[in-house]
N, C-alpha and C positions, 0 to 999 in steps of 0.2 A: 504493499499499500504506499502510495506517495502522499506528500503533504504539500499544500499550496500556501501561497503568501496569505490568502484570506484566512486560512485555518490558523496561521500563526498570529495574524493581526488581531483576531478575535480575543486572543488571550494576552497579547502584549499590553504592558502598562507603561504609562508615562513616568519617566525618571529623569534625574539630572546628575551630572558629574559634580565633583566638589567646586568646580569653577562656574557652576550654574548652566553649563551647556546641556541642553535637553537631548534625550535619546529614548528609544523605545526598548523595553526590557522584557525578558522572559525569565521567570524564576526557576530555580532548581526543581521545585515541586511541579510546576507546569510542564517542564520538560519530561519529568518522570511519568506524569499522567498521560502525556501525548505518546510516549514510548509504549505504555501499556495499551492504549487505545489503538495505535496504528501498527504495532509490531516492529517499528523502526527502532534502531538503537539510539541511545542518547546522543552519541557522536553525530549520527546522520541528522538528527533534528537540530542540534546546535549548528551544524554546518549549513543547513537550509535556512536557519534564522539569520546567520551572518551574511549569507548570499542575498538575503532580502532586506538587509539593512537594519536588522534587529540584533540586540546585544544580549546574549545569555548572561544573566546577572552575575554568575560565578566568575566571569571574565571581565566585568565592568571596569575594575581598576587596571586591568591590562591595557585598556584603551588609552591610558595616559602615555603608553610607550608604543603600542601596536595599533595598526589600523584594523578595520574589519577584515580586510583581505589577508593581513598578516596573521590574524587569529585563525582564520580558515586554513591558512597554510600550515600552522602548527597542528590543527586537528587532523590534517592529512599526512602529518609527518610520522616517522618511525625512528626511534633512538634506542640504543642498547647501552646497558650499564654492566660492566664486568667488575665484580667486587662490590658488595653491599654493606660495607662496614661504615667507618666514620665519614669518609668522603662519599662513597657510592650511595649510601643511604640518604644522605642529604641531597645529592644530585637527583636521585629518584623522586624524592618528595617535591623538589622544585619543579621538575619536568611535569609531574602529574598535576600540580597546582596551576602551572602555566597553561596546561591544555594540550600537551603533546598527545596525539591520538593513539599511538602504539608504542609500547615499551617491551623490550626483551631484556630480562633480568637474569644474570648469571652469577652464582656463587655456590661453592660446594661446602661452605662452612656452616656452623650452627652458632646461635647466640649463647654466650656464657657470661658468668657473673662479671668478669673483668671488662666487658663491653659496656656496662651500664653507665660508666662515668662519661662517655663521650659519643656513643653511637646512637643517632637519632631514632633508629627503628627498634632498638632494643628496649625491653621492658621486663618487669617481673613475670608477666603473664606469657611471655614467649621465650623464656630461657629454655635451651636445648632444642628449640624449633629451628629448622633450616632457615638461613637468612633469606634465601630466595622466596620461600613460601611466606615468610613474615612481610617481606617487601611487597609482594603481590597483594597480600591482605590489606596492607596499609594503603596502597594505591586505590584499591576498590572502595575503601572507606572514604577516601578523599575525593576521588573523581571517577565514578563508575563509568563515565563515557570513555575512559582510557582503556584500550584493550591491552592485556598483559599476557606475555608468554614467559614461562619460567623454566630455567634449566638449573636444577640443584646439583651442579657439578662444577669442578674447577676447569677453567679454559686452558687447554694445552695445545701444543703444536699439532697433535694428532686430531683432536676434534675441531680445531680451528680450520684446518686445511685438508680435511678428509676428502676422499673421492666423492662421497655422496653429500655435497655441501647442503642440500636442502634438509638433511636430517641432523646437521651439526648445529651447535649453539651459534656459531658465527656464519651461518649459511645465508645471510642476507647481504647482498652487495649494495653499495650506495647508501648505507645506513650510518649515521654518526654514532660512534662508539666512545663511551667514557670509561677509560680503563684505570682502575685504582691501583692495581698491583703490577710491579715491574715484570714478574714472570709472565703475566698475561700479555703485557705489551710485547715482550720478546717473542711469545708464542704466535702473535698475530702479525709479526713483521718479518719480512717485507710484504708477502703477498696480500695479506688482509689490509694493511695500512694504506695501500694504494687505492683501495675501494672505499675508504671512509672519508667523510667530510670533516670530522673534527674528533679530537680526543682530549681528555683532561689529563695533562701531563703532571700528575700529582707530585711525583718524586722531585722533578726538576724545579717546580715552583716552591716546594717545601724547602729545598736546599737554598734557593735564592732568598727566601724569607729569613732563613737562619743566618745567612751572611749579613743581611741588612738590619735585622731586628736587634734592638738593644738587649743585652744579656740580663740585666737586672730590672725588676719591676719598678724601681725608683726612676730608672731611665725611661721606661716605657710610659709610666704614668707619673710625671713630675708633680710634686705638691706645690 
């Protein structure tokens, strides 16, 4: 079943950005109800709304940075995250909240007590849970319009460049990959890196910060 502009307009409400610029808005609840009535996914309805000049309210504050076309592009985008700990978990949450339409999440580790001090996705309720499953659960709680594919395994040279690429974690070409762990980066380079649009080079940036950052708290936060 398809949805028309008039179907969306009936439900849309008048709203205004903080600078008083008006826009037409669809709430999360309205999109969920439309999804149930039409059988369309939330992502399909959000995309249709954006194409017809309507703003899904969950992305309203994105409009200070993105245009309607930009947000539609994000909904049509696919990104992968390798390593779902301190950095990867945060990246995953940001991508879901921004409205990236498809995420592939890869990590063979499980949450443990020592993760609780710094890893966004860890909690008392998911200790011993595979990080990939916990990350997928979190994404679905935040933004059910985002499709999630999970691989609860470590990325290796074998499964990144296997003969049957469609069955491997890294089997999608042209997808931006955010790689937290150096072994994963090494496993996906050079053949996989040529096919990616972007990577989060965590180790390099961390070393650069260490070189530039003051060593003492009194230097970092002068009184």
